[in-house]
Predicted model as a PDB file, atoms N, CA, C, CB and O in Angstrom, pLDDT in the B-factor column:
MODEL        1                                                                  
ATOM      1  N   MET A   1     -38.664  -8.758 -25.408  1.00 49.00           N  
ATOM      2  CA  MET A   1     -38.145  -9.963 -24.774  1.00 49.00           C  
ATOM      3  C   MET A   1     -38.385  -9.945 -23.279  1.00 49.00           C  
ATOM      4  CB  MET A   1     -36.664 -10.116 -25.060  1.00 49.00           C  
ATOM      5  O   MET A   1     -38.753 -10.975 -22.714  1.00 49.00           O  
ATOM      6  N   THR A   2     -38.192  -8.816 -22.614  1.00 51.00           N  
ATOM      7  CA  THR A   2     -38.275  -8.785 -21.159  1.00 51.00           C  
ATOM      8  C   THR A   2     -39.700  -8.903 -20.645  1.00 51.00           C  
ATOM      9  CB  THR A   2     -37.662  -7.520 -20.643  1.00 51.00           C  
ATOM     10  O   THR A   2     -39.894  -9.178 -19.460  1.00 51.00           O  
ATOM     11  N   SER A   3     -40.699  -8.707 -21.489  1.00 56.00           N  
ATOM     12  CA  SER A   3     -42.077  -8.747 -21.002  1.00 56.00           C  
ATOM     13  C   SER A   3     -42.506 -10.150 -20.601  1.00 56.00           C  
ATOM     14  CB  SER A   3     -43.016  -8.212 -22.059  1.00 56.00           C  
ATOM     15  O   SER A   3     -43.310 -10.288 -19.679  1.00 56.00           O  
ATOM     16  N   GLU A   4     -42.006 -11.204 -21.254  1.00 87.00           N  
ATOM     17  CA  GLU A   4     -42.404 -12.559 -20.902  1.00 87.00           C  
ATOM     18  C   GLU A   4     -41.533 -13.187 -19.825  1.00 87.00           C  
ATOM     19  CB  GLU A   4     -42.380 -13.418 -22.118  1.00 87.00           C  
ATOM     20  O   GLU A   4     -41.821 -14.289 -19.358  1.00 87.00           O  
ATOM     21  N   ILE A   5     -40.475 -12.498 -19.429  1.00 92.00           N  
ATOM     22  CA  ILE A   5     -39.591 -12.982 -18.379  1.00 92.00           C  
ATOM     23  C   ILE A   5     -40.189 -12.631 -17.021  1.00 92.00           C  
ATOM     24  CB  ILE A   5     -38.167 -12.381 -18.528  1.00 92.00           C  
ATOM     25  O   ILE A   5     -40.654 -11.510 -16.812  1.00 92.00           O  
ATOM     26  N   LYS A   6     -40.176 -13.588 -16.105  1.00 93.00           N  
ATOM     27  CA  LYS A   6     -40.687 -13.350 -14.752  1.00 93.00           C  
ATOM     28  C   LYS A   6     -39.524 -12.886 -13.874  1.00 93.00           C  
ATOM     29  CB  LYS A   6     -41.361 -14.644 -14.160  1.00 93.00           C  
ATOM     30  O   LYS A   6     -38.707 -13.691 -13.427  1.00 93.00           O  
ATOM     31  N   TRP A   7     -39.464 -11.568 -13.633  1.00 93.00           N  
ATOM     32  CA  TRP A   7     -38.403 -10.976 -12.844  1.00 93.00           C  
ATOM     33  C   TRP A   7     -38.745 -11.031 -11.369  1.00 93.00           C  
ATOM     34  CB  TRP A   7     -38.150  -9.540 -13.277  1.00 93.00           C  
ATOM     35  O   TRP A   7     -39.910 -10.906 -10.991  1.00 93.00           O  
ATOM     36  N   GLN A   8     -37.733 -11.217 -10.532  1.00 92.00           N  
ATOM     37  CA  GLN A   8     -37.896 -11.228  -9.081  1.00 92.00           C  
ATOM     38  C   GLN A   8     -37.047 -10.113  -8.493  1.00 92.00           C  
ATOM     39  CB  GLN A   8     -37.502 -12.611  -8.474  1.00 92.00           C  
ATOM     40  O   GLN A   8     -35.851 -10.023  -8.771  1.00 92.00           O  
ATOM     41  N   LYS A   9     -37.671  -9.258  -7.675  1.00 87.00           N  
ATOM     42  CA  LYS A   9     -36.941  -8.166  -7.033  1.00 87.00           C  
ATOM     43  C   LYS A   9     -36.318  -8.643  -5.727  1.00 87.00           C  
ATOM     44  CB  LYS A   9     -37.873  -6.966  -6.775  1.00 87.00           C  
ATOM     45  O   LYS A   9     -36.849  -9.520  -5.045  1.00 87.00           O  
ATOM     46  N   SER A  10     -35.197  -8.052  -5.404  1.00 76.00           N  
ATOM     47  CA  SER A  10     -34.542  -8.326  -4.141  1.00 76.00           C  
ATOM     48  C   SER A  10     -35.388  -7.814  -2.983  1.00 76.00           C  
ATOM     49  CB  SER A  10     -33.150  -7.694  -4.109  1.00 76.00           C  
ATOM     50  O   SER A  10     -36.004  -6.754  -3.084  1.00 76.00           O  
ATOM     51  N   SER A  11     -35.420  -8.552  -1.899  1.00 74.00           N  
ATOM     52  CA  SER A  11     -36.147  -8.108  -0.717  1.00 74.00           C  
ATOM     53  C   SER A  11     -35.423  -6.959  -0.018  1.00 74.00           C  
ATOM     54  CB  SER A  11     -36.340  -9.272   0.251  1.00 74.00           C  
ATOM     55  O   SER A  11     -35.978  -6.352   0.898  1.00 74.00           O  
ATOM     56  N   PHE A  12     -34.192  -6.652  -0.435  1.00 72.00           N  
ATOM     57  CA  PHE A  12     -33.423  -5.555   0.135  1.00 72.00           C  
ATOM     58  C   PHE A  12     -33.531  -4.277  -0.692  1.00 72.00           C  
ATOM     59  CB  PHE A  12     -31.974  -5.958   0.263  1.00 72.00           C  
ATOM     60  O   PHE A  12     -32.774  -3.331  -0.476  1.00 72.00           O  
ATOM     61  N   SER A  13     -34.462  -4.246  -1.630  1.00 70.00           N  
ATOM     62  CA  SER A  13     -34.623  -3.085  -2.506  1.00 70.00           C  
ATOM     63  C   SER A  13     -35.131  -1.886  -1.730  1.00 70.00           C  
ATOM     64  CB  SER A  13     -35.576  -3.406  -3.654  1.00 70.00           C  
ATOM     65  O   SER A  13     -35.657  -2.026  -0.626  1.00 70.00           O  
ATOM     66  N   GLY A  14     -34.972  -0.704  -2.314  1.00 67.00           N  
ATOM     67  CA  GLY A  14     -35.449   0.530  -1.688  1.00 67.00           C  
ATOM     68  C   GLY A  14     -36.934   0.469  -1.402  1.00 67.00           C  
ATOM     69  O   GLY A  14     -37.673  -0.218  -2.109  1.00 67.00           O  
ATOM     70  N   GLY A  15     -37.383   1.174  -0.379  1.00 64.00           N  
ATOM     71  CA  GLY A  15     -38.770   1.134   0.068  1.00 64.00           C  
ATOM     72  C   GLY A  15     -39.786   1.562  -0.966  1.00 64.00           C  
ATOM     73  O   GLY A  15     -40.909   1.057  -0.957  1.00 64.00           O  
ATOM     74  N   GLY A  16     -39.435   2.479  -1.863  1.00 65.00           N  
ATOM     75  CA  GLY A  16     -40.371   2.954  -2.871  1.00 65.00           C  
ATOM     76  C   GLY A  16     -40.268   2.215  -4.185  1.00 65.00           C  
ATOM     77  O   GLY A  16     -40.865   2.642  -5.173  1.00 65.00           O  
ATOM     78  N   GLY A  17     -39.532   1.124  -4.229  1.00 59.00           N  
ATOM     79  CA  GLY A  17     -39.376   0.364  -5.453  1.00 59.00           C  
ATOM     80  C   GLY A  17     -38.192   0.808  -6.302  1.00 59.00           C  
ATOM     81  O   GLY A  17     -37.911   0.212  -7.342  1.00 59.00           O  
ATOM     82  N   GLU A  18     -37.498   1.855  -5.858  1.00 64.00           N  
ATOM     83  CA  GLU A  18     -36.317   2.317  -6.582  1.00 64.00           C  
ATOM     84  C   GLU A  18     -35.098   1.519  -6.124  1.00 64.00           C  
ATOM     85  CB  GLU A  18     -36.093   3.841  -6.362  1.00 64.00           C  
ATOM     86  O   GLU A  18     -35.138   0.847  -5.094  1.00 64.00           O  
ATOM     87  N   GLN A  19     -34.046   1.595  -6.873  1.00 70.00           N  
ATOM     88  CA  GLN A  19     -32.790   0.918  -6.549  1.00 70.00           C  
ATOM     89  C   GLN A  19     -32.977  -0.581  -6.336  1.00 70.00           C  
ATOM     90  CB  GLN A  19     -32.174   1.535  -5.308  1.00 70.00           C  
ATOM     91  O   GLN A  19     -32.455  -1.160  -5.383  1.00 70.00           O  
ATOM     92  N   CYS A  20     -33.724  -1.188  -7.233  1.00 85.00           N  
ATOM     93  CA  CYS A  20     -34.015  -2.612  -7.107  1.00 85.00           C  
ATOM     94  C   CYS A  20     -33.153  -3.440  -8.045  1.00 85.00           C  
ATOM     95  CB  CYS A  20     -35.488  -2.878  -7.384  1.00 85.00           C  
ATOM     96  O   CYS A  20     -33.021  -3.126  -9.228  1.00 85.00           O  
ATOM     97  N   LEU A  21     -32.582  -4.475  -7.517  1.00 87.00           N  
ATOM     98  CA  LEU A  21     -31.928  -5.468  -8.345  1.00 87.00           C  
ATOM     99  C   LEU A  21     -32.950  -6.547  -8.623  1.00 87.00           C  
ATOM    100  CB  LEU A  21     -30.645  -6.047  -7.662  1.00 87.00           C  
ATOM    101  O   LEU A  21     -33.576  -7.074  -7.702  1.00 87.00           O  
ATOM    102  N   GLU A  22     -33.120  -6.878  -9.890  1.00 92.00           N  
ATOM    103  CA  GLU A  22     -34.072  -7.909 -10.282  1.00 92.00           C  
ATOM    104  C   GLU A  22     -33.310  -9.049 -10.946  1.00 92.00           C  
ATOM    105  CB  GLU A  22     -35.164  -7.336 -11.235  1.00 92.00           C  
ATOM    106  O   GLU A  22     -32.339  -8.827 -11.669  1.00 92.00           O  
ATOM    107  N   THR A  23     -33.765 -10.268 -10.690  1.00 95.00           N  
ATOM    108  CA  THR A  23     -33.143 -11.442 -11.286  1.00 95.00           C  
ATOM    109  C   THR A  23     -34.198 -12.296 -11.960  1.00 95.00           C  
ATOM    110  CB  THR A  23     -32.383 -12.259 -10.229  1.00 95.00           C  
ATOM    111  O   THR A  23     -35.381 -12.230 -11.625  1.00 95.00           O  
ATOM    112  N   ALA A  24     -33.758 -13.090 -12.906  1.00 97.00           N  
ATOM    113  CA  ALA A  24     -34.640 -14.047 -13.578  1.00 97.00           C  
ATOM    114  C   ALA A  24     -33.777 -15.192 -14.082  1.00 97.00           C  
ATOM    115  CB  ALA A  24     -35.440 -13.374 -14.757  1.00 97.00           C  
ATOM    116  O   ALA A  24     -32.575 -15.038 -14.299  1.00 97.00           O  
ATOM    117  N   ARG A  25     -34.404 -16.328 -14.261  1.00 96.00           N  
ATOM    118  CA  ARG A  25     -33.702 -17.475 -14.852  1.00 96.00           C  
ATOM    119  C   ARG A  25     -34.394 -17.818 -16.156  1.00 96.00           C  
ATOM    120  CB  ARG A  25     -33.683 -18.714 -13.881  1.00 96.00           C  
ATOM    121  O   ARG A  25     -35.611 -17.997 -16.203  1.00 96.00           O  
ATOM    122  N   VAL A  26     -33.606 -17.904 -17.208  1.00 96.00           N  
ATOM    123  CA  VAL A  26     -34.110 -18.288 -18.520  1.00 96.00           C  
ATOM    124  C   VAL A  26     -33.186 -19.380 -19.045  1.00 96.00           C  
ATOM    125  CB  VAL A  26     -34.178 -17.055 -19.508  1.00 96.00           C  
ATOM    126  O   VAL A  26     -32.010 -19.139 -19.319  1.00 96.00           O  
ATOM    127  N   ALA A  27     -33.727 -20.561 -19.179  1.00 94.00           N  
ATOM    128  CA  ALA A  27     -32.955 -21.731 -19.610  1.00 94.00           C  
ATOM    129  C   ALA A  27     -31.755 -21.898 -18.675  1.00 94.00           C  
ATOM    130  CB  ALA A  27     -32.486 -21.582 -21.103  1.00 94.00           C  
ATOM    131  O   ALA A  27     -31.935 -22.047 -17.466  1.00 94.00           O  
ATOM    132  N   ASP A  28     -30.552 -21.876 -19.211  1.00 95.00           N  
ATOM    133  CA  ASP A  28     -29.345 -22.085 -18.399  1.00 95.00           C  
ATOM    134  C   ASP A  28     -28.645 -20.781 -18.036  1.00 95.00           C  
ATOM    135  CB  ASP A  28     -28.377 -22.985 -19.135  1.00 95.00           C  
ATOM    136  O   ASP A  28     -27.458 -20.778 -17.708  1.00 95.00           O  
ATOM    137  N   GLU A  29     -29.383 -19.673 -18.097  1.00 97.00           N  
ATOM    138  CA  GLU A  29     -28.787 -18.378 -17.789  1.00 97.00           C  
ATOM    139  C   GLU A  29     -29.508 -17.695 -16.635  1.00 97.00           C  
ATOM    140  CB  GLU A  29     -28.807 -17.481 -19.019  1.00 97.00           C  
ATOM    141  O   GLU A  29     -30.707 -17.882 -16.423  1.00 97.00           O  
ATOM    142  N   ILE A  30     -28.744 -16.903 -15.901  1.00 98.00           N  
ATOM    143  CA  ILE A  30     -29.301 -16.010 -14.897  1.00 98.00           C  
ATOM    144  C   ILE A  30     -29.227 -14.610 -15.485  1.00 98.00           C  
ATOM    145  CB  ILE A  30     -28.531 -16.113 -13.516  1.00 98.00           C  
ATOM    146  O   ILE A  30     -28.187 -14.202 -16.003  1.00 98.00           O  
ATOM    147  N   LEU A  31     -30.334 -13.872 -15.406  1.00 97.00           N  
ATOM    148  CA  LEU A  31     -30.387 -12.509 -15.897  1.00 97.00           C  
ATOM    149  C   LEU A  31     -30.466 -11.565 -14.710  1.00 97.00           C  
ATOM    150  CB  LEU A  31     -31.589 -12.304 -16.852  1.00 97.00           C  
ATOM    151  O   LEU A  31     -31.149 -11.847 -13.725  1.00 97.00           O  
ATOM    152  N   LEU A  32     -29.762 -10.440 -14.808  1.00 96.00           N  
ATOM    153  CA  LEU A  32     -29.763  -9.416 -13.772  1.00 96.00           C  
ATOM    154  C   LEU A  32     -30.028  -8.070 -14.422  1.00 96.00           C  
ATOM    155  CB  LEU A  32     -28.420  -9.401 -12.990  1.00 96.00           C  
ATOM    156  O   LEU A  32     -29.539  -7.799 -15.518  1.00 96.00           O  
ATOM    157  N   ARG A  33     -30.803  -7.226 -13.749  1.00 94.00           N  
ATOM    158  CA  ARG A  33     -31.024  -5.868 -14.230  1.00 94.00           C  
ATOM    159  C   ARG A  33     -31.375  -4.975 -13.052  1.00 94.00           C  
ATOM    160  CB  ARG A  33     -32.142  -5.830 -15.303  1.00 94.00           C  
ATOM    161  O   ARG A  33     -31.752  -5.453 -11.982  1.00 94.00           O  
ATOM    162  N   GLU A  34     -31.247  -3.674 -13.264  1.00 89.00           N  
ATOM    163  CA  GLU A  34     -31.689  -2.691 -12.281  1.00 89.00           C  
ATOM    164  C   GLU A  34     -33.060  -2.201 -12.709  1.00 89.00           C  
ATOM    165  CB  GLU A  34     -30.673  -1.502 -12.151  1.00 89.00           C  
ATOM    166  O   GLU A  34     -33.295  -1.966 -13.894  1.00 89.00           O  
ATOM    167  N   SER A  35     -33.959  -2.047 -11.761  1.00 85.00           N  
ATOM    168  CA  SER A  35     -35.330  -1.675 -12.099  1.00 85.00           C  
ATOM    169  C   SER A  35     -35.428  -0.286 -12.717  1.00 85.00           C  
ATOM    170  CB  SER A  35     -36.195  -1.740 -10.868  1.00 85.00           C  
ATOM    171  O   SER A  35     -36.360  -0.015 -13.475  1.00 85.00           O  
ATOM    172  N   ASP A  36     -34.479   0.604 -12.407  1.00 85.00           N  
ATOM    173  CA  ASP A  36     -34.557   1.947 -12.974  1.00 85.00           C  
ATOM    174  C   ASP A  36     -33.950   2.031 -14.380  1.00 85.00           C  
ATOM    175  CB  ASP A  36     -33.857   2.928 -12.058  1.00 85.00           C  
ATOM    176  O   ASP A  36     -34.017   3.084 -15.015  1.00 85.00           O  
ATOM    177  N   ASP A  37     -33.367   0.947 -14.866  1.00 89.00           N  
ATOM    178  CA  ASP A  37     -32.834   0.889 -16.232  1.00 89.00           C  
ATOM    179  C   ASP A  37     -33.030  -0.534 -16.770  1.00 89.00           C  
ATOM    180  CB  ASP A  37     -31.310   1.302 -16.267  1.00 89.00           C  
ATOM    181  O   ASP A  37     -32.051  -1.235 -17.026  1.00 89.00           O  
ATOM    182  N   PRO A  38     -34.283  -0.965 -16.944  1.00 90.00           N  
ATOM    183  CA  PRO A  38     -34.586  -2.366 -17.244  1.00 90.00           C  
ATOM    184  C   PRO A  38     -34.157  -2.855 -18.622  1.00 90.00           C  
ATOM    185  CB  PRO A  38     -36.031  -2.578 -17.106  1.00 90.00           C  
ATOM    186  O   PRO A  38     -34.196  -4.059 -18.877  1.00 90.00           O  
ATOM    187  N   ASP A  39     -33.749  -1.962 -19.516  1.00 93.00           N  
ATOM    188  CA  ASP A  39     -33.334  -2.403 -20.843  1.00 93.00           C  
ATOM    189  C   ASP A  39     -31.914  -2.936 -20.878  1.00 93.00           C  
ATOM    190  CB  ASP A  39     -33.463  -1.275 -21.815  1.00 93.00           C  
ATOM    191  O   ASP A  39     -31.512  -3.571 -21.853  1.00 93.00           O  
ATOM    192  N   ILE A  40     -31.146  -2.683 -19.815  1.00 95.00           N  
ATOM    193  CA  ILE A  40     -29.779  -3.208 -19.738  1.00 95.00           C  
ATOM    194  C   ILE A  40     -29.817  -4.476 -18.886  1.00 95.00           C  
ATOM    195  CB  ILE A  40     -28.778  -2.139 -19.134  1.00 95.00           C  
ATOM    196  O   ILE A  40     -30.131  -4.432 -17.696  1.00 95.00           O  
ATOM    197  N   ILE A  41     -29.496  -5.590 -19.509  1.00 96.00           N  
ATOM    198  CA  ILE A  41     -29.573  -6.894 -18.843  1.00 96.00           C  
ATOM    199  C   ILE A  41     -28.201  -7.559 -18.880  1.00 96.00           C  
ATOM    200  CB  ILE A  41     -30.646  -7.806 -19.517  1.00 96.00           C  
ATOM    201  O   ILE A  41     -27.570  -7.649 -19.933  1.00 96.00           O  
ATOM    202  N   VAL A  42     -27.753  -8.020 -17.725  1.00 97.00           N  
ATOM    203  CA  VAL A  42     -26.510  -8.771 -17.609  1.00 97.00           C  
ATOM    204  C   VAL A  42     -26.876 -10.252 -17.587  1.00 97.00           C  
ATOM    205  CB  VAL A  42     -25.697  -8.358 -16.322  1.00 97.00           C  
ATOM    206  O   VAL A  42     -27.790 -10.664 -16.874  1.00 97.00           O  
ATOM    207  N   ARG A  43     -26.170 -11.030 -18.359  1.00 98.00           N  
ATOM    208  CA  ARG A  43     -26.411 -12.476 -18.421  1.00 98.00           C  
ATOM    209  C   ARG A  43     -25.202 -13.209 -17.860  1.00 98.00           C  
ATOM    210  CB  ARG A  43     -26.702 -12.936 -19.883  1.00 98.00           C  
ATOM    211  O   ARG A  43     -24.059 -12.844 -18.134  1.00 98.00           O  
ATOM    212  N   THR A  44     -25.463 -14.242 -17.076  1.00 98.00           N  
ATOM    213  CA  THR A  44     -24.373 -15.046 -16.532  1.00 98.00           C  
ATOM    214  C   THR A  44     -24.891 -16.462 -16.301  1.00 98.00           C  
ATOM    215  CB  THR A  44     -23.816 -14.427 -15.205  1.00 98.00           C  
ATOM    216  O   THR A  44     -26.064 -16.753 -16.535  1.00 98.00           O  
ATOM    217  N   THR A  45     -24.009 -17.327 -15.845  1.00 98.00           N  
ATOM    218  CA  THR A  45     -24.396 -18.697 -15.520  1.00 98.00           C  
ATOM    219  C   THR A  45     -24.661 -18.807 -14.022  1.00 98.00           C  
ATOM    220  CB  THR A  45     -23.297 -19.704 -15.960  1.00 98.00           C  
ATOM    221  O   THR A  45     -24.180 -17.982 -13.245  1.00 98.00           O  
ATOM    222  N   PRO A  46     -25.412 -19.808 -13.618  1.00 97.00           N  
ATOM    223  CA  PRO A  46     -25.617 -20.003 -12.170  1.00 97.00           C  
ATOM    224  C   PRO A  46     -24.296 -20.193 -11.419  1.00 97.00           C  
ATOM    225  CB  PRO A  46     -26.524 -21.215 -11.927  1.00 97.00           C  
ATOM    226  O   PRO A  46     -24.153 -19.722 -10.291  1.00 97.00           O  
ATOM    227  N   GLU A  47     -23.343 -20.875 -12.032  1.00 97.00           N  
ATOM    228  CA  GLU A  47     -22.057 -21.122 -11.380  1.00 97.00           C  
ATOM    229  C   GLU A  47     -21.271 -19.826 -11.176  1.00 97.00           C  
ATOM    230  CB  GLU A  47     -21.228 -22.109 -12.204  1.00 97.00           C  
ATOM    231  O   GLU A  47     -20.689 -19.610 -10.113  1.00 97.00           O  
ATOM    232  N   LYS A  48     -21.256 -18.970 -12.187  1.00 97.00           N  
ATOM    233  CA  LYS A  48     -20.524 -17.707 -12.063  1.00 97.00           C  
ATOM    234  C   LYS A  48     -21.199 -16.780 -11.061  1.00 97.00           C  
ATOM    235  CB  LYS A  48     -20.415 -17.014 -13.427  1.00 97.00           C  
ATOM    236  O   LYS A  48     -20.523 -16.073 -10.315  1.00 97.00           O  
ATOM    237  N   LEU A  49     -22.524 -16.780 -11.040  1.00 96.00           N  
ATOM    238  CA  LEU A  49     -23.229 -15.958 -10.058  1.00 96.00           C  
ATOM    239  C   LEU A  49     -22.952 -16.464  -8.648  1.00 96.00           C  
ATOM    240  CB  LEU A  49     -24.745 -15.955 -10.339  1.00 96.00           C  
ATOM    241  O   LEU A  49     -22.741 -15.666  -7.735  1.00 96.00           O  
ATOM    242  N   ALA A  50     -22.951 -17.768  -8.463  1.00 97.00           N  
ATOM    243  CA  ALA A  50     -22.661 -18.336  -7.144  1.00 97.00           C  
ATOM    244  C   ALA A  50     -21.255 -17.959  -6.689  1.00 97.00           C  
ATOM    245  CB  ALA A  50     -22.815 -19.865  -7.171  1.00 97.00           C  
ATOM    246  O   ALA A  50     -21.055 -17.639  -5.517  1.00 97.00           O  
ATOM    247  N   ALA A  51     -20.276 -17.992  -7.598  1.00 97.00           N  
ATOM    248  CA  ALA A  51     -18.911 -17.601  -7.244  1.00 97.00           C  
ATOM    249  C   ALA A  51     -18.853 -16.128  -6.862  1.00 97.00           C  
ATOM    250  CB  ALA A  51     -17.950 -17.884  -8.409  1.00 97.00           C  
ATOM    251  O   ALA A  51     -18.156 -15.763  -5.915  1.00 97.00           O  
ATOM    252  N   PHE A  52     -19.576 -15.277  -7.587  1.00 95.00           N  
ATOM    253  CA  PHE A  52     -19.617 -13.852  -7.264  1.00 95.00           C  
ATOM    254  C   PHE A  52     -20.242 -13.625  -5.891  1.00 95.00           C  
ATOM    255  CB  PHE A  52     -20.399 -13.080  -8.337  1.00 95.00           C  
ATOM    256  O   PHE A  52     -19.724 -12.843  -5.094  1.00 95.00           O  
ATOM    257  N   ILE A  53     -21.348 -14.300  -5.615  1.00 94.00           N  
ATOM    258  CA  ILE A  53     -22.020 -14.147  -4.316  1.00 94.00           C  
ATOM    259  C   ILE A  53     -21.096 -14.583  -3.179  1.00 94.00           C  
ATOM    260  CB  ILE A  53     -23.333 -14.969  -4.282  1.00 94.00           C  
ATOM    261  O   ILE A  53     -21.055 -13.934  -2.134  1.00 94.00           O  
ATOM    262  N   LEU A  54     -20.362 -15.664  -3.370  1.00 97.00           N  
ATOM    263  CA  LEU A  54     -19.393 -16.085  -2.347  1.00 97.00           C  
ATOM    264  C   LEU A  54     -18.332 -15.011  -2.121  1.00 97.00           C  
ATOM    265  CB  LEU A  54     -18.720 -17.411  -2.756  1.00 97.00           C  
ATOM    266  O   LEU A  54     -17.931 -14.754  -0.985  1.00 97.00           O  
ATOM    267  N   GLY A  55     -17.877 -14.382  -3.213  1.00 97.00           N  
ATOM    268  CA  GLY A  55     -16.903 -13.299  -3.089  1.00 97.00           C  
ATOM    269  C   GLY A  55     -17.469 -12.126  -2.305  1.00 97.00           C  
ATOM    270  O   GLY A  55     -16.773 -11.533  -1.481  1.00 97.00           O  
ATOM    271  N   VAL A  56     -18.732 -11.787  -2.560  1.00 94.00           N  
ATOM    272  CA  VAL A  56     -19.389 -10.698  -1.823  1.00 94.00           C  
ATOM    273  C   VAL A  56     -19.470 -11.052  -0.347  1.00 94.00           C  
ATOM    274  CB  VAL A  56     -20.805 -10.417  -2.389  1.00 94.00           C  
ATOM    275  O   VAL A  56     -19.146 -10.233   0.512  1.00 94.00           O  
ATOM    276  N   LYS A  57     -19.901 -12.268  -0.055  1.00 96.00           N  
ATOM    277  CA  LYS A  57     -20.026 -12.700   1.339  1.00 96.00           C  
ATOM    278  C   LYS A  57     -18.676 -12.707   2.056  1.00 96.00           C  
ATOM    279  CB  LYS A  57     -20.653 -14.091   1.403  1.00 96.00           C  
ATOM    280  O   LYS A  57     -18.607 -12.474   3.263  1.00 96.00           O  
ATOM    281  N   ASN A  58     -17.612 -12.974   1.313  1.00 97.00           N  
ATOM    282  CA  ASN A  58     -16.268 -13.016   1.905  1.00 97.00           C  
ATOM    283  C   ASN A  58     -15.608 -11.645   1.962  1.00 97.00           C  
ATOM    284  CB  ASN A  58     -15.388 -13.964   1.120  1.00 97.00           C  
ATOM    285  O   ASN A  58     -14.464 -11.530   2.401  1.00 97.00           O  
ATOM    286  N   GLY A  59     -16.310 -10.607   1.527  1.00 95.00           N  
ATOM    287  CA  GLY A  59     -15.782  -9.254   1.628  1.00 95.00           C  
ATOM    288  C   GLY A  59     -14.823  -8.849   0.530  1.00 95.00           C  
ATOM    289  O   GLY A  59     -14.144  -7.831   0.655  1.00 95.00           O  
ATOM    290  N   GLU A  60     -14.749  -9.623  -0.551  1.00 96.00           N  
ATOM    291  CA  GLU A  60     -13.808  -9.340  -1.617  1.00 96.00           C  
ATOM    292  C   GLU A  60     -14.101  -8.045  -2.363  1.00 96.00           C  
ATOM    293  CB  GLU A  60     -13.796 -10.471  -2.578  1.00 96.00           C  
ATOM    294  O   GLU A  60     -13.225  -7.515  -3.047  1.00 96.00           O  
ATOM    295  N   PHE A  61     -15.311  -7.533  -2.240  1.00 94.00           N  
ATOM    296  CA  PHE A  61     -15.705  -6.314  -2.966  1.00 94.00           C  
ATOM    297  C   PHE A  61     -16.032  -5.164  -2.032  1.00 94.00           C  
ATOM    298  CB  PHE A  61     -16.902  -6.597  -3.850  1.00 94.00           C  
ATOM    299  O   PHE A  61     -16.602  -4.162  -2.463  1.00 94.00           O  
ATOM    300  N   ASP A  62     -15.684  -5.291  -0.778  1.00 95.00           N  
ATOM    301  CA  ASP A  62     -15.998  -4.254   0.204  1.00 95.00           C  
ATOM    302  C   ASP A  62     -15.367  -2.906  -0.148  1.00 95.00           C  
ATOM    303  CB  ASP A  62     -15.534  -4.690   1.581  1.00 95.00           C  
ATOM    304  O   ASP A  62     -15.893  -1.861   0.235  1.00 95.00           O  
ATOM    305  N   HIS A  63     -14.270  -2.916  -0.858  1.00 93.00           N  
ATOM    306  CA  HIS A  63     -13.603  -1.666  -1.214  1.00 93.00           C  
ATOM    307  C   HIS A  63     -14.442  -0.817  -2.182  1.00 93.00           C  
ATOM    308  CB  HIS A  63     -12.242  -1.966  -1.834  1.00 93.00           C  
ATOM    309  O   HIS A  63     -14.151   0.366  -2.360  1.00 93.00           O  
ATOM    310  N   PHE A  64     -15.471  -1.393  -2.807  1.00 91.00           N  
ATOM    311  CA  PHE A  64     -16.361  -0.635  -3.691  1.00 91.00           C  
ATOM    312  C   PHE A  64     -17.414   0.141  -2.904  1.00 91.00           C  
ATOM    313  CB  PHE A  64     -17.044  -1.575  -4.682  1.00 91.00           C  
ATOM    314  O   PHE A  64     -17.958   1.121  -3.413  1.00 91.00           O  
ATOM    315  N   ALA A  65     -17.706  -0.270  -1.693  1.00 84.00           N  
ATOM    316  CA  ALA A  65     -18.752   0.374  -0.881  1.00 84.00           C  
ATOM    317  C   ALA A  65     -18.262   1.716  -0.332  1.00 84.00           C  
ATOM    318  CB  ALA A  65     -19.181  -0.551   0.286  1.00 84.00           C  
ATOM    319  O   ALA A  65     -17.081   1.912  -0.048  1.00 84.00           O  
ATOM    320  N   GLY A  66     -19.204   2.604  -0.201  1.00 72.00           N  
ATOM    321  CA  GLY A  66     -18.948   3.858   0.483  1.00 72.00           C  
ATOM    322  C   GLY A  66     -18.184   4.836  -0.266  1.00 72.00           C  
ATOM    323  O   GLY A  66     -17.919   5.928   0.236  1.00 72.00           O  
TER     324      GLY A  66                                                      
ENDMDL                                                                          
END                                                                             
């Protein structure tokens, strides 16, 4: 299934291609995966992803860092 999906890597990924978050859109879903474990795919909606991104920007998940 993942071979026909056009994945996009984050521009903030590690310099050697490791630690990359990749995203794709398939129909009404957003797919997320890590490049070092591409068989595990998280599926969500554009609305839920947008809400999560707003939470990240607002610092709601800062306690997970470091």
